[in-house]
Biopython code that builds the backbone (N, CA, C, O; Angstrom):
import numpy as np
from Bio.PDB.StructureBuilder import StructureBuilder

atoms = [
    (1, "UNK", "N", (-2.359, 94.938, 7.102)),
    (1, "UNK", "CA", (-1.907, 93.418, 6.947)),
    (1, "UNK", "C", (-0.940, 93.322, 5.942)),
    (1, "UNK", "O", (-1.077, 93.692, 4.776)),
    (2, "UNK", "N", (0.150, 92.753, 6.506)),
    (2, "UNK", "CA", (1.342, 92.600, 5.441)),
    (2, "UNK", "C", (1.117, 91.557, 4.495)),
    (2, "UNK", "O", (0.477, 90.535, 4.742)),
    (3, "UNK", "N", (1.765, 91.892, 3.186)),
    (3, "UNK", "CA", (1.787, 91.144, 2.028)),
    (3, "UNK", "C", (3.005, 90.585, 1.641)),
    (3, "UNK", "O", (3.955, 91.363, 1.552)),
    (4, "UNK", "N", (3.191, 89.368, 1.383)),
    (4, "UNK", "CA", (4.472, 88.783, 0.772)),
    (4, "UNK", "C", (4.464, 89.075, -0.808)),
    (4, "UNK", "O", (3.441, 89.064, -1.493)),
    (5, "UNK", "N", (5.769, 89.338, -1.284)),
    (5, "UNK", "CA", (5.806, 89.708, -2.676)),
    (5, "UNK", "C", (7.075, 89.137, -3.150)),
    (5, "UNK", "O", (8.109, 89.191, -2.485)),
    (6, "UNK", "N", (6.975, 88.544, -4.407)),
    (6, "UNK", "CA", (8.366, 87.998, -4.960)),
    (6, "UNK", "C", (8.916, 89.037, -5.761)),
    (6, "UNK", "O", (8.283, 89.864, -6.418)),
    (7, "UNK", "N", (10.347, 88.904, -5.631)),
    (7, "UNK", "CA", (11.172, 89.912, -6.542)),
    (7, "UNK", "C", (12.339, 89.234, -7.102)),
    (7, "UNK", "O", (12.842, 88.227, -6.603)),
    (8, "UNK", "N", (12.758, 89.831, -8.176)),
    (8, "UNK", "CA", (13.943, 89.310, -8.991)),
    (8, "UNK", "C", (14.868, 90.482, -9.236)),
    (8, "UNK", "O", (14.534, 91.467, -9.894)),
    (9, "UNK", "N", (16.081, 90.312, -8.653)),
    (9, "UNK", "CA", (16.956, 91.234, -8.924)),
    (9, "UNK", "C", (17.901, 90.976, -10.359)),
    (9, "UNK", "O", (18.739, 90.075, -10.395)),
    (10, "UNK", "N", (17.671, 91.802, -11.409)),
    (10, "UNK", "CA", (18.370, 91.209, -12.634)),
    (10, "UNK", "C", (19.893, 91.775, -12.627)),
    (10, "UNK", "O", (20.134, 92.966, -12.431)),
    (11, "UNK", "N", (20.652, 91.034, -12.805)),
    (11, "UNK", "CA", (22.088, 91.436, -12.797)),
    (11, "UNK", "C", (22.885, 90.399, -13.806)),
    (11, "UNK", "O", (22.837, 89.192, -13.566)),
    (12, "UNK", "N", (23.526, 90.839, -14.799)),
    (12, "UNK", "CA", (24.247, 89.815, -15.670)),
    (12, "UNK", "C", (25.045, 88.720, -14.851)),
    (12, "UNK", "O", (25.507, 88.958, -13.735)),
    (13, "UNK", "N", (25.174, 87.461, -15.517)),
    (13, "UNK", "CA", (26.281, 86.621, -15.068)),
    (13, "UNK", "C", (27.778, 87.009, -15.203)),
    (13, "UNK", "O", (28.175, 87.926, -15.921)),
    (14, "UNK", "N", (28.489, 86.292, -14.513)),
    (14, "UNK", "CA", (29.911, 86.793, -14.408)),
    (14, "UNK", "C", (30.562, 86.142, -15.971)),
    (14, "UNK", "O", (31.574, 86.701, -16.393)),
    (15, "UNK", "N", (30.088, 85.204, -16.636)),
    (15, "UNK", "CA", (30.359, 84.867, -17.622)),
    (15, "UNK", "C", (28.998, 84.803, -18.572)),
    (15, "UNK", "O", (28.370, 83.744, -18.557)),
    (16, "UNK", "N", (28.559, 85.809, -19.332)),
    (16, "UNK", "CA", (27.324, 85.635, -19.997)),
    (16, "UNK", "C", (27.489, 84.905, -21.407)),
    (16, "UNK", "O", (26.482, 84.573, -22.033)),
    (17, "UNK", "N", (28.971, 84.619, -21.976)),
    (17, "UNK", "CA", (28.897, 83.903, -23.168)),
    (17, "UNK", "C", (28.668, 82.534, -22.626)),
    (17, "UNK", "O", (27.747, 81.929, -23.176)),
    (18, "UNK", "N", (29.230, 81.975, -21.773)),
    (18, "UNK", "CA", (29.267, 80.407, -21.367)),
    (18, "UNK", "C", (27.744, 80.334, -20.823)),
    (18, "UNK", "O", (27.217, 79.259, -21.107)),
    (19, "UNK", "N", (26.945, 81.199, -20.131)),
    (19, "UNK", "CA", (25.770, 81.035, -19.740)),
    (19, "UNK", "C", (24.790, 82.129, -19.919)),
    (19, "UNK", "O", (24.307, 82.841, -19.038)),
    (20, "UNK", "N", (24.543, 82.159, -21.360)),
    (20, "UNK", "CA", (23.459, 83.147, -21.686)),
    (20, "UNK", "C", (21.955, 83.238, -21.254)),
    (20, "UNK", "O", (21.203, 84.196, -21.436)),
    (21, "UNK", "N", (21.625, 81.841, -20.539)),
    (21, "UNK", "CA", (20.067, 81.961, -20.408)),
    (21, "UNK", "C", (19.976, 81.375, -18.747)),
    (21, "UNK", "O", (20.491, 80.293, -18.466)),
    (22, "UNK", "N", (19.364, 82.096, -17.841)),
    (22, "UNK", "CA", (19.264, 81.938, -16.630)),
    (22, "UNK", "C", (17.561, 81.341, -16.464)),
    (22, "UNK", "O", (16.670, 81.770, -17.198)),
    (23, "UNK", "N", (17.353, 80.459, -15.548)),
    (23, "UNK", "CA", (16.121, 80.175, -15.290)),
    (23, "UNK", "C", (15.685, 80.326, -13.651)),
    (23, "UNK", "O", (16.459, 79.810, -12.845)),
    (24, "UNK", "N", (14.765, 80.850, -13.254)),
    (24, "UNK", "CA", (14.481, 80.920, -11.809)),
    (24, "UNK", "C", (12.851, 80.807, -11.491)),
    (24, "UNK", "O", (11.987, 81.452, -12.086)),
    (25, "UNK", "N", (12.623, 79.860, -10.437)),
    (25, "UNK", "CA", (11.426, 79.358, -10.304)),
    (25, "UNK", "C", (11.083, 79.927, -8.923)),
    (25, "UNK", "O", (11.834, 79.913, -7.947)),
    (26, "UNK", "N", (9.453, 80.588, -8.995)),
    (26, "UNK", "CA", (8.924, 81.014, -7.704)),
    (26, "UNK", "C", (7.940, 80.086, -7.616)),
    (26, "UNK", "O", (7.223, 79.868, -8.593)),
    (27, "UNK", "N", (7.781, 79.436, -6.468)),
    (27, "UNK", "CA", (6.537, 78.826, -6.174)),
    (27, "UNK", "C", (5.781, 79.072, -4.838)),
    (27, "UNK", "O", (6.218, 79.732, -3.895)),
    (28, "UNK", "N", (4.576, 78.438, -4.903)),
    (28, "UNK", "CA", (3.666, 78.604, -3.633)),
    (28, "UNK", "C", (2.984, 79.782, -3.813)),
    (28, "UNK", "O", (2.704, 80.457, -2.823)),
    (29, "UNK", "N", (2.608, 80.210, -5.139)),
    (29, "UNK", "CA", (1.695, 81.406, -5.248)),
    (29, "UNK", "C", (0.397, 80.849, -5.418)),
    (29, "UNK", "O", (0.293, 79.920, -6.218)),
    (30, "UNK", "N", (-0.631, 81.257, -4.798)),
    (30, "UNK", "CA", (-1.991, 81.037, -4.894)),
    (30, "UNK", "C", (-2.769, 81.021, -6.172)),
    (30, "UNK", "O", (-2.733, 82.055, -6.840)),
    (31, "UNK", "N", (-3.435, 80.052, -6.595)),
    (31, "UNK", "CA", (-3.955, 79.981, -7.807)),
    (31, "UNK", "C", (-5.247, 81.304, -7.926)),
    (31, "UNK", "O", (-6.124, 81.336, -7.063)),
    (32, "UNK", "N", (-5.238, 82.005, -8.701)),
    (32, "UNK", "CA", (-6.164, 83.121, -8.983)),
    (32, "UNK", "C", (-7.436, 82.461, -9.504)),
    (32, "UNK", "O", (-8.497, 82.957, -9.121)),
    (33, "UNK", "N", (-7.475, 81.474, -10.275)),
    (33, "UNK", "CA", (-8.494, 81.069, -11.039)),
    (33, "UNK", "C", (-9.714, 80.328, -9.892)),
    (33, "UNK", "O", (-10.913, 80.604, -9.891)),
    (34, "UNK", "N", (-9.130, 79.494, -9.109)),
    (34, "UNK", "CA", (-10.041, 78.967, -8.055)),
    (34, "UNK", "C", (-9.789, 79.728, -6.678)),
    (34, "UNK", "O", (-10.526, 79.464, -5.728)),
    (35, "UNK", "N", (-9.017, 80.437, -6.576)),
    (35, "UNK", "CA", (-8.789, 81.358, -5.247)),
    (35, "UNK", "C", (-8.132, 80.461, -4.424)),
    (35, "UNK", "O", (-8.483, 80.536, -3.246)),
    (36, "UNK", "N", (-7.252, 79.603, -4.691)),
    (36, "UNK", "CA", (-6.394, 78.870, -3.902)),
    (36, "UNK", "C", (-7.359, 77.625, -3.206)),
    (36, "UNK", "O", (-6.939, 77.041, -2.207)),
    (37, "UNK", "N", (-8.556, 77.304, -3.756)),
    (37, "UNK", "CA", (-9.531, 76.330, -3.217)),
    (37, "UNK", "C", (-9.053, 74.841, -3.846)),
    (37, "UNK", "O", (-9.253, 73.770, -3.275)),
    (38, "UNK", "N", (-8.384, 75.002, -5.134)),
    (38, "UNK", "CA", (-8.226, 73.443, -5.791)),
    (38, "UNK", "C", (-9.454, 72.981, -6.615)),
    (38, "UNK", "O", (-9.321, 72.006, -7.354)),
    (39, "UNK", "N", (-10.651, 73.630, -6.529)),
    (39, "UNK", "CA", (-11.755, 73.262, -7.185)),
    (39, "UNK", "C", (-12.627, 74.722, -7.367)),
    (39, "UNK", "O", (-12.227, 75.810, -6.952)),
    (40, "UNK", "N", (-13.708, 74.521, -7.972)),
    (40, "UNK", "CA", (-14.796, 75.298, -8.109)),
    (40, "UNK", "C", (-16.039, 74.489, -8.249)),
    (40, "UNK", "O", (-16.040, 73.302, -8.572)),
    (41, "UNK", "N", (-17.332, 75.359, -7.928)),
    (41, "UNK", "CA", (-18.587, 74.685, -8.100)),
    (41, "UNK", "C", (-18.964, 74.618, -9.653)),
    (41, "UNK", "O", (-18.814, 75.594, -10.387)),
    (42, "UNK", "N", (-19.427, 73.488, -10.063)),
    (42, "UNK", "CA", (-19.902, 73.455, -11.343)),
    (42, "UNK", "C", (-21.311, 72.525, -11.314)),
    (42, "UNK", "O", (-21.878, 72.168, -10.282)),
    (43, "UNK", "N", (-21.677, 72.265, -12.483)),
    (43, "UNK", "CA", (-23.017, 71.626, -12.688)),
    (43, "UNK", "C", (-22.938, 70.091, -13.397)),
    (43, "UNK", "O", (-22.299, 69.930, -14.437)),
    (44, "UNK", "N", (-23.496, 69.220, -12.874)),
    (44, "UNK", "CA", (-23.456, 67.980, -13.757)),
    (44, "UNK", "C", (-24.766, 67.846, -14.740)),
    (44, "UNK", "O", (-25.609, 68.744, -14.744)),
    (45, "UNK", "N", (-24.906, 66.607, -15.626)),
    (45, "UNK", "CA", (-25.928, 66.654, -16.298)),
    (45, "UNK", "C", (-27.403, 66.820, -15.767)),
    (45, "UNK", "O", (-28.349, 67.206, -16.453)),
    (46, "UNK", "N", (-27.457, 66.409, -14.213)),
    (46, "UNK", "CA", (-28.813, 66.634, -13.784)),
    (46, "UNK", "C", (-28.883, 67.816, -13.002)),
    (46, "UNK", "O", (-29.551, 67.814, -11.968)),
    (47, "UNK", "N", (-28.140, 69.037, -13.456)),
    (47, "UNK", "CA", (-27.977, 70.260, -12.812)),
    (47, "UNK", "C", (-28.072, 70.207, -11.263)),
    (47, "UNK", "O", (-28.865, 70.827, -10.555)),
    (48, "UNK", "N", (-26.940, 69.195, -10.819)),
    (48, "UNK", "CA", (-26.889, 69.358, -9.451)),
    (48, "UNK", "C", (-25.466, 70.027, -9.516)),
    (48, "UNK", "O", (-24.761, 70.030, -10.525)),
    (49, "UNK", "N", (-25.131, 70.606, -8.283)),
    (49, "UNK", "CA", (-23.811, 71.133, -7.768)),
    (49, "UNK", "C", (-22.958, 70.120, -7.695)),
    (49, "UNK", "O", (-23.279, 69.092, -7.099)),
    (50, "UNK", "N", (-21.698, 70.267, -8.313)),
    (50, "UNK", "CA", (-20.605, 69.377, -7.850)),
    (50, "UNK", "C", (-19.109, 70.169, -8.070)),
    (50, "UNK", "O", (-18.761, 71.107, -8.787)),
    (51, "UNK", "N", (-18.459, 69.366, -7.151)),
    (51, "UNK", "CA", (-16.995, 70.252, -7.121)),
    (51, "UNK", "C", (-16.358, 69.702, -8.469)),
    (51, "UNK", "O", (-16.417, 68.537, -8.864)),
    (52, "UNK", "N", (-15.711, 70.821, -9.120)),
    (52, "UNK", "CA", (-15.017, 70.468, -10.242)),
    (52, "UNK", "C", (-13.597, 70.880, -10.023)),
    (52, "UNK", "O", (-13.382, 71.967, -9.487)),
    (53, "UNK", "N", (-12.413, 69.957, -10.463)),
    (53, "UNK", "CA", (-11.136, 70.292, -10.380)),
    (53, "UNK", "C", (-10.858, 71.518, -11.172)),
    (53, "UNK", "O", (-11.510, 71.783, -12.182)),
    (54, "UNK", "N", (-9.672, 72.445, -10.620)),
    (54, "UNK", "CA", (-9.463, 73.578, -11.337)),
    (54, "UNK", "C", (-8.741, 73.228, -12.580)),
    (54, "UNK", "O", (-7.992, 72.255, -12.496)),
    (55, "UNK", "N", (-8.810, 73.728, -13.516)),
    (55, "UNK", "CA", (-8.134, 73.563, -14.819)),
    (55, "UNK", "C", (-6.832, 73.998, -14.834)),
    (55, "UNK", "O", (-5.907, 73.375, -15.355)),
    (56, "UNK", "N", (-6.727, 75.208, -14.194)),
    (56, "UNK", "CA", (-5.381, 76.052, -14.018)),
    (56, "UNK", "C", (-4.263, 75.068, -13.234)),
    (56, "UNK", "O", (-3.219, 74.636, -13.721)),
    (57, "UNK", "N", (-4.737, 74.861, -12.002)),
    (57, "UNK", "CA", (-3.784, 74.593, -10.874)),
    (57, "UNK", "C", (-3.956, 72.905, -10.864)),
    (57, "UNK", "O", (-3.064, 72.262, -10.310)),
    (58, "UNK", "N", (-4.907, 72.305, -11.371)),
    (58, "UNK", "CA", (-5.176, 70.765, -11.358)),
    (58, "UNK", "C", (-5.464, 70.282, -9.780)),
    (58, "UNK", "O", (-5.094, 69.204, -9.318)),
    (59, "UNK", "N", (-5.983, 71.005, -9.274)),
    (59, "UNK", "CA", (-6.427, 70.816, -7.843)),
    (59, "UNK", "C", (-5.196, 70.855, -6.696)),
    (59, "UNK", "O", (-5.307, 70.373, -5.568)),
    (60, "UNK", "N", (-4.003, 71.528, -7.220)),
    (60, "UNK", "CA", (-2.981, 71.678, -6.090)),
    (60, "UNK", "C", (-2.726, 72.939, -5.470)),
    (60, "UNK", "O", (-1.718, 73.206, -4.816)),
    (61, "UNK", "N", (-3.889, 73.865, -5.755)),
    (61, "UNK", "CA", (-4.056, 75.226, -4.993)),
    (61, "UNK", "C", (-2.905, 76.252, -5.267)),
    (61, "UNK", "O", (-3.089, 77.447, -5.039)),
    (62, "UNK", "N", (-2.005, 75.896, -5.637)),
    (62, "UNK", "CA", (-0.841, 76.702, -5.886)),
    (62, "UNK", "C", (-0.192, 76.588, -7.216)),
    (62, "UNK", "O", (-0.097, 75.514, -7.811)),
    (63, "UNK", "N", (0.311, 77.868, -7.727)),
    (63, "UNK", "CA", (0.942, 77.782, -8.931)),
    (63, "UNK", "C", (2.369, 78.284, -8.996)),
    (63, "UNK", "O", (2.654, 79.116, -8.135)),
    (64, "UNK", "N", (3.167, 77.997, -9.710)),
    (64, "UNK", "CA", (4.580, 78.168, -9.949)),
    (64, "UNK", "C", (4.922, 79.002, -11.192)),
    (64, "UNK", "O", (4.606, 78.665, -12.333)),
    (65, "UNK", "N", (5.520, 79.997, -10.910)),
    (65, "UNK", "CA", (6.266, 80.987, -12.275)),
    (65, "UNK", "C", (7.493, 80.600, -12.379)),
    (65, "UNK", "O", (8.238, 80.394, -11.420)),
    (66, "UNK", "N", (7.821, 80.458, -13.720)),
    (66, "UNK", "CA", (9.097, 80.065, -14.308)),
    (66, "UNK", "C", (9.373, 81.279, -15.097)),
    (66, "UNK", "O", (8.617, 81.637, -16.000)),
    (67, "UNK", "N", (10.711, 82.079, -14.689)),
    (67, "UNK", "CA", (11.071, 83.146, -15.262)),
    (67, "UNK", "C", (12.398, 82.694, -16.091)),
    (67, "UNK", "O", (13.217, 81.902, -15.625)),
    (68, "UNK", "N", (12.490, 83.187, -17.148)),
    (68, "UNK", "CA", (13.729, 82.680, -18.193)),
    (68, "UNK", "C", (14.208, 84.065, -18.499)),
    (68, "UNK", "O", (13.442, 84.947, -18.886)),
    (69, "UNK", "N", (15.583, 84.248, -18.305)),
    (69, "UNK", "CA", (16.292, 85.573, -18.861)),
    (69, "UNK", "C", (17.313, 85.065, -19.700)),
    (69, "UNK", "O", (18.089, 84.177, -19.346)),
    (70, "UNK", "N", (17.324, 85.691, -20.952)),
    (70, "UNK", "CA", (18.071, 85.337, -22.044)),
    (70, "UNK", "C", (19.156, 86.688, -22.210)),
    (70, "UNK", "O", (18.594, 87.767, -22.396)),
    (71, "UNK", "N", (20.376, 86.693, -22.166)),
    (71, "UNK", "CA", (21.336, 87.631, -22.064)),
    (71, "UNK", "C", (21.710, 88.069, -23.748)),
    (71, "UNK", "O", (22.411, 87.268, -24.366)),
    (72, "UNK", "N", (21.390, 88.926, -24.236)),
    (72, "UNK", "CA", (21.874, 89.279, -25.676)),
    (72, "UNK", "C", (22.641, 90.678, -25.592)),
    (72, "UNK", "O", (22.896, 91.234, -24.524)),
    (73, "UNK", "N", (22.988, 91.196, -26.902)),
    (73, "UNK", "CA", (23.541, 92.324, -26.873)),
    (73, "UNK", "C", (22.336, 93.408, -27.089)),
    (73, "UNK", "O", (21.332, 93.252, -27.785)),
    (74, "UNK", "N", (22.678, 94.472, -26.358)),
    (74, "UNK", "CA", (21.825, 95.683, -26.387)),
    (74, "UNK", "C", (22.071, 96.637, -27.873)),
    (74, "UNK", "O", (22.893, 97.551, -27.930)),
    (75, "UNK", "N", (21.288, 96.267, -28.892)),
    (75, "UNK", "CA", (21.747, 97.118, -30.138)),
    (75, "UNK", "C", (20.936, 98.484, -30.190)),
    (75, "UNK", "O", (21.119, 99.219, -31.161)),
    (76, "UNK", "N", (20.114, 98.829, -29.263)),
    (76, "UNK", "CA", (19.501, 99.965, -29.137)),
    (76, "UNK", "C", (20.473, 101.196, -28.800)),
    (76, "UNK", "O", (20.215, 102.327, -29.212)),
    (77, "UNK", "N", (21.494, 100.938, -28.102)),
    (77, "UNK", "CA", (22.250, 101.949, -27.684)),
    (77, "UNK", "C", (22.980, 102.659, -28.896)),
    (77, "UNK", "O", (23.282, 103.841, -28.736)),
    (78, "UNK", "N", (23.278, 102.067, -30.046)),
    (78, "UNK", "CA", (23.844, 102.276, -30.978)),
    (78, "UNK", "C", (23.324, 103.259, -32.085)),
    (78, "UNK", "O", (23.997, 103.938, -32.861)),
    (79, "UNK", "N", (21.743, 103.155, -31.949)),
    (79, "UNK", "CA", (20.921, 104.150, -33.000)),
    (79, "UNK", "C", (20.892, 105.337, -32.168)),
    (79, "UNK", "O", (20.051, 106.104, -32.636)),
    (80, "UNK", "N", (21.396, 105.775, -31.232)),
    (80, "UNK", "CA", (21.158, 107.303, -30.530)),
    (80, "UNK", "C", (22.029, 108.180, -31.069)),
    (80, "UNK", "O", (22.029, 109.354, -30.700)),
]
sb = StructureBuilder()
sb.init_structure("model")
sb.init_model(0)
sb.init_chain("A")
sb.init_seg("    ")
for serial, (resi, resn, name, xyz) in enumerate(atoms, 1):
    if name == "N":
        sb.init_residue(resn, " ", resi, " ")
    sb.init_atom(name, np.array(xyz, "f"), 0.0, 1.0, " ", f" {name:<3s}", serial, name[0])
structure = sb.get_structure()
């Protein structure tokens, strides 16, 4: 079975001095806490099973990843 995978190709911007920070969002990723249900089974005060909203995705069933890239000088090349 095929599997979708998000990828980000890192390449410096044309003008890194004017735009040193980039922000990319990847949405539509199924929540791993509730397995994409938006809820999980919990217990109330009478020990009855009730549906509880997922505390991670807040019932949306999906998560969004925000990737921030901050471009700075690489000082490690001077230490060789």
